C-alpha positions as MATLAB code, in Angstrom:
seq = 'XXXXXXXXXXXXXXXXXXXXXXXXXXXXXXXXXXXXXXXXXXXXXXXXXXXXXXXXXXXXXXXXXXXXXXXXXXXXXXXXXXXXXXXXXXXXXXXXXXXXXXXXXXXXXXXXXXXXXXXXXXXXXXXXXXXXXXXXXXXXXXXXXXXXXXXXXXXXXXXXXXXXXXXXXXXXXXXXXXXXXXXXXXXXXXXXXXXXXXXXXXXXXXXXXXXXXXXXXXXXXXXXXXXXXXXXXXXXXXXXXXXXXXXXXXXXXXXXXXXXXXXXXXXXXXXXXXXXXXXXXXXXXXXXXXXXXXXXXXXXXXXXXXXXXXXXXXXXXXXXXXXXXXXXXXXXXXXXXXXXXXX';
ca = [
       0.000    0.000    0.000;
       1.246    3.505   -0.818;
       2.797    5.048    2.312;
       1.097    8.408    1.761;
      -2.261    6.658    1.315;
      -1.724    4.725    4.551;
      -0.947    7.945    6.440;
      -4.055    9.566    4.942;
      -6.222    6.618    6.008;
      -4.811    6.702    9.533;
      -5.495   10.439    9.785;
      -9.033    9.910    8.526;
      -9.637    7.154   11.090;
      -8.243    9.385   13.832;
     -10.523   12.253   12.813;
     -13.503    9.892   12.703;
     -12.636    8.613   16.176;
     -12.393   12.188   17.464;
     -15.777   13.029   16.011;
     -17.290    9.923   17.611;
     -15.625   10.731   20.924;
     -16.872   14.279   20.664;
     -20.420   12.942   20.480;
     -20.177   11.276   23.885;
     -22.043   13.302   26.480;
     -20.430   13.494   29.914;
     -20.759   15.690   32.985;
     -18.036   15.998   35.584;
     -16.339   18.726   37.520;
     -15.045   20.057   40.783;
     -16.421   21.628   43.953;
     -13.237   22.278   45.855;
     -14.869   23.727   48.953;
     -17.203   20.748   49.426;
     -17.054   19.082   52.780;
     -16.689   15.334   53.208;
     -19.871   13.477   52.267;
     -21.533   16.362   50.460;
     -23.770   15.308   47.585;
     -24.778   16.699   44.191;
     -28.070   15.814   42.496;
     -28.999   15.925   38.814;
     -32.490   15.821   37.309;
     -34.157   16.632   34.021;
     -37.689   15.684   33.084;
     -36.959   12.727   35.366;
     -34.359   11.768   37.951;
     -30.845   11.273   36.536;
     -28.219   10.637   39.211;
     -26.738   11.631   42.565;
     -23.026   11.648   43.370;
     -20.842   12.203   46.379;
     -18.112   14.803   45.957;
     -14.822   13.111   46.712;
     -11.584   15.051   47.042;
     -13.392   17.982   45.476;
     -14.292   16.084   42.275;
     -17.467   14.499   40.891;
     -18.855   12.771   37.796;
     -22.451   11.914   36.873;
     -23.710    8.846   35.054;
     -25.552   10.014   31.912;
     -26.275    6.635   30.329;
     -29.315    6.889   28.064;
     -29.623   10.652   28.436;
     -29.784   13.183   25.602;
     -28.753   16.829   25.276;
     -31.242   18.902   27.248;
     -31.707   21.272   30.171;
     -30.884   19.672   33.521;
     -31.023   20.917   37.103;
     -27.986   20.361   39.299;
     -28.653   20.945   42.994;
     -26.921   20.707   46.343;
     -27.534   21.425   49.998;
     -24.837   23.835   51.127;
     -24.756   25.265   54.646;
     -28.349   24.172   55.103;
     -29.600   25.922   51.959;
     -30.643   24.439   48.615;
     -28.613   25.845   45.740;
     -29.160   25.069   42.070;
     -27.623   25.417   38.630;
     -29.253   24.943   35.238;
     -26.957   22.804   33.080;
     -27.318   22.731   29.284;
     -25.740   19.546   28.016;
     -24.618   18.889   24.460;
     -23.029   15.799   22.922;
     -19.618   16.569   24.370;
     -17.644   16.656   27.606;
     -18.950   19.221   30.103;
     -16.704   20.132   33.041;
     -18.097   22.338   35.803;
     -16.098   24.364   38.308;
     -18.629   25.072   41.037;
     -18.241   28.102   43.269;
     -20.374   29.799   45.880;
     -23.986   30.754   45.234;
     -25.542   34.099   44.328;
     -29.016   34.879   45.620;
     -31.385   36.162   42.922;
     -34.943   36.545   44.141;
     -35.897   33.424   46.061;
     -33.281   31.193   44.443;
     -29.620   30.642   45.292;
     -27.847   30.097   41.944;
     -24.518   28.293   41.949;
     -21.750   30.316   40.346;
     -19.944   28.188   37.814;
     -17.224   28.094   35.185;
     -18.043   25.749   32.287;
     -15.321   24.061   30.243;
     -15.539   21.843   27.158;
     -19.127   22.780   26.282;
     -19.508   26.133   24.492;
     -23.244   25.528   24.021;
     -23.712   25.111   27.755;
     -21.535   28.114   28.587;
     -23.256   30.650   26.327;
     -26.728   29.325   27.148;
     -26.230   29.563   30.906;
     -24.696   33.024   30.548;
     -27.817   34.266   28.739;
     -30.209   32.448   31.084;
     -28.527   33.790   34.230;
     -28.621   37.294   32.773;
     -32.364   36.855   32.306;
     -32.755   35.649   35.892;
     -31.205   38.885   37.121;
     -32.734   41.357   34.655;
     -35.110   39.831   32.110;
     -35.870   42.957   30.099;
     -32.450   44.563   30.411;
     -30.524   45.605   27.322;
     -27.732   43.149   28.145;
     -30.153   40.220   28.311;
     -31.873   41.149   25.063;
     -28.492   41.509   23.337;
     -27.380   38.104   24.644;
     -30.628   36.453   23.553;
     -30.079   37.754   20.021;
     -26.439   36.701   19.943;
     -27.268   33.174   21.095;
     -30.321   32.852   18.838;
     -28.298   33.628   15.712;
     -25.663   30.933   16.414;
     -27.675   28.217   14.674;
     -26.667   25.516   17.169;
     -28.260   23.834   20.172;
     -27.733   26.971   22.280;
     -30.086   28.823   19.925;
     -32.726   26.140   20.369;
     -32.368   26.287   24.159;
     -33.007   30.054   24.288;
     -35.768   30.103   21.670;
     -37.523   27.268   23.515;
     -37.076   28.454   27.094;
     -37.939   32.085   26.360;
     -40.304   31.707   23.395;
     -42.968   34.002   24.860;
     -40.309   36.593   25.745;
     -38.475   36.498   22.405;
     -41.634   37.364   20.475;
     -41.823   40.602   22.449;
     -38.576   42.068   21.072;
     -37.765   39.950   18.012;
     -39.744   40.282   14.800;
     -41.537   37.492   12.990;
     -38.957   37.546   10.170;
     -36.074   37.580   12.654;
     -37.413   34.599   14.582;
     -38.214   32.517   11.525;
     -34.722   33.297   10.241;
     -33.160   31.941   13.433;
     -35.360   28.843   13.307;
     -34.471   28.126    9.681;
     -30.752   28.539   10.446;
     -30.743   25.559   12.816;
     -29.140   22.370   11.569;
     -31.316   19.330   10.905;
     -29.684   17.591   13.870;
     -30.771   20.393   16.200;
     -34.255   20.597   14.682;
     -34.781   16.872   15.307;
     -33.394   16.941   18.858;
     -35.785   16.885   21.840;
     -34.967   20.532   22.542;
     -35.428   21.489   18.898;
     -38.811   19.794   18.713;
     -39.987   21.547   21.879;
     -38.706   24.839   20.524;
     -40.685   24.520   17.287;
     -43.791   23.551   19.255;
     -43.588   26.301   21.870;
     -42.386   29.051   19.562;
     -44.965   28.034   16.967;
     -47.718   28.723   19.487;
     -46.677   32.351   19.992;
     -44.968   33.187   16.701;
     -48.205   34.329   15.093;
     -48.294   37.215   17.586;
     -44.731   38.454   16.999;
     -44.023   41.895   15.593;
     -44.330   41.864   11.825;
     -46.719   38.910   11.766;
     -50.218   39.393   10.403;
     -52.770   39.495   13.205;
     -55.419   36.779   12.835;
     -58.611   38.025   11.256;
     -61.943   37.635   13.012;
     -65.546   38.742   12.649;
     -67.675   39.554   15.703;
     -70.841   41.467   16.460;
     -71.378   44.881   18.046;
     -73.953   45.304   20.839;
     -76.604   46.158   18.246;
     -75.836   43.044   16.190;
     -73.738   44.607   13.427;
     -71.021   42.313   12.038;
     -67.465   43.747   12.124;
     -64.343   42.070   10.718;
     -60.877   43.149   11.776;
     -59.552   43.178    8.209;
     -62.241   45.649    7.130;
     -62.060   47.716   10.297;
     -58.333   48.513    9.980;
     -58.434   49.517    6.296;
     -57.364   53.096    5.694;
     -56.126   53.564    9.273;
     -52.563   54.092   10.371;
     -52.732   52.397   13.758;
     -55.433   50.324   15.451;
     -55.294   49.124   19.041;
     -57.102   45.822   19.573;
     -58.127   45.981   23.217;
     -59.249   42.714   24.798;
     -61.103   43.625   27.968;
     -64.283   42.991   30.009;
     -66.667   44.989   32.167;
     -65.751   42.920   35.241;
     -61.978   43.363   34.773;
     -60.755   46.075   37.158;
     -57.309   46.490   35.494;
     -59.071   46.836   32.123;
     -61.354   49.553   33.426;
     -58.360   51.304   34.995;
     -56.599   51.251   31.612;
     -59.522   52.792   29.733;
     -58.736   56.462   30.580;
     -55.215   56.099   29.140;
     -56.574   54.518   25.951;
     -59.256   57.207   25.715;
     -56.673   59.992   26.045;
     -54.675   58.534   23.141;
     -57.825   58.122   21.081;
     -58.811   61.765   21.620;
     -55.296   62.966   20.759;
     -54.561   60.885   17.662;
     -57.878   59.730   16.222;
     -57.907   62.402   13.521;
     -54.385   61.341   12.510;
     -55.379   57.710   11.906;
     -55.467   56.088   15.350;
     -58.417   53.894   16.262;
     -59.385   51.287   18.821;
     -61.394   48.088   18.516;
     -62.676   46.870   21.852;
     -63.084   43.088   22.057;
     -64.970   42.121   25.203;
     -64.741   38.845   27.073;
     -68.064   39.503   28.755;
     -70.937   37.037   28.915;
     -73.483   39.566   30.208;
     -74.514   41.906   27.406;
     -76.096   44.468   29.719;
     -72.989   44.688   31.890;
     -70.836   45.084   28.778;
     -72.984   47.911   27.364;
     -73.164   49.621   30.757;
     -69.347   49.611   31.082;
     -68.973   51.165   27.611;
     -71.324   53.970   28.621;
     -69.844   54.506   32.082;
     -66.279   54.713   30.759;
     -67.399   56.820   27.750;
     -65.612   54.700   25.157;
     -66.473   56.052   21.671;
     -64.793   53.400   19.517;
     -66.344   50.249   18.073;
     -66.954   47.352   20.426;
     -67.483   43.675   19.577;
     -67.811   40.443   21.524;
     -68.570   36.752   21.325;
     -70.311   37.089   24.731;
     -68.793   33.745   25.674;
     -66.151   34.936   28.133;
     -63.130   32.625   28.388;
     -64.995   29.916   26.502;
     -64.894   31.920   23.269;
     -62.364   31.624   20.452;
     -60.508   34.920   20.877;
     -58.297   33.827   23.781;
     -56.998   30.894   21.725;
     -56.787   32.836   18.456;
     -54.694   35.586   20.057;
     -52.884   33.327   22.550;
     -53.472   35.171   25.814;
     -54.416   34.084   29.312;
     -55.194   37.408   30.950;
     -56.733   40.801   30.256;
     -56.271   43.569   29.437;
     -54.477   42.166   26.414;
     -53.379   44.773   23.894;
     -52.225   44.356   20.291;
     -51.253   47.242   18.024;
     -51.650   46.734   14.258;
     -51.470   48.824   11.092;
     -53.951   49.102    8.228;
     -52.919   45.716    6.830;
     -53.147   43.914   10.202;
     -49.368   43.810   10.569;
     -48.502   43.674   14.265;
     -46.623   46.780   15.394;
     -46.397   46.052   19.131;
     -47.379   43.227   21.437;
     -49.103   43.237   24.810;
     -46.087   43.186   27.143;
     -44.480   46.117   25.351;
     -47.736   48.053   25.414;
     -48.266   47.382   29.100;
     -44.803   48.770   29.771;
     -45.429   51.934   27.757;
     -48.601   52.237   25.660;
     -48.411   56.027   25.500;
     -44.755   56.034   24.418;
     -45.285   53.406   21.702;
     -48.290   55.169   20.170;
     -46.729   58.610   20.333;
     -43.554   57.347   18.628;
     -45.704   56.079   15.734;
     -47.169   59.555   15.212;
     -43.954   61.552   15.425;
];
């Protein structure tokens, strides 16, 4: 056999072996300050393993487990401390430190070696734990989402309902399409597509679902017809019995009075079941815009169609039903969002 060919074959076999070795998932590490007999516990959707820390070192048995989010926990000085671990098909080595209290949870500080997916995912997740809507967290979510690897799937799955608040429909679908087939078919990838798919239709830039409902006097109104020719329409899901909704009405009314002539309108969609109570609330709060309802409360179709579990729920759209702002953003600053659109 040609010597050069033999060398080439040996190199190829070595590279193949490295790739296969790289696919083996392992979790080990060190907790140098651990006292004798201290234990670490690992769980995912089900129990995984428990290990005693010996001479400051530990290793978990991951037989039969797949890349996913796992919870590592310990009892330290009488307190339960935890760490979210994002495993990939590779070696993950953890250097556990002391804990940092965030809210009601003591999070274990940790250096992660050998697993870049786990490192960048935990960095973004821990940032969110400390300041979910902060600029740093949002920047990290974007950076991780655009990677196209398992870390992207972790973030887009875990924070699906948050990502749709500051990422556009086109941006999110771009990140999803960038994922490799291996990631898409992984347990995390499948959950990501399922969970993100449920909320993606309400992301900025998506087309708000059309619907047709009746006014109190029985007139049929469709959203697609109602928004035509208008610059901005606020779809306001509310009810007469909802105190926060009624408290929000003066702010909405002030915006309506200020910008209605410039193309701003409101469509009130009530989750009432009592027609008289609904009509009475409209009159008491002096709401001049069009109002519609199924009069079926939470049993109607609107909650499912617009994917919300509480009211007031606000959605801002343009004249083609394109979503301009979602409910969380509008709750944080309805006045600022609307005024910026009319500058």
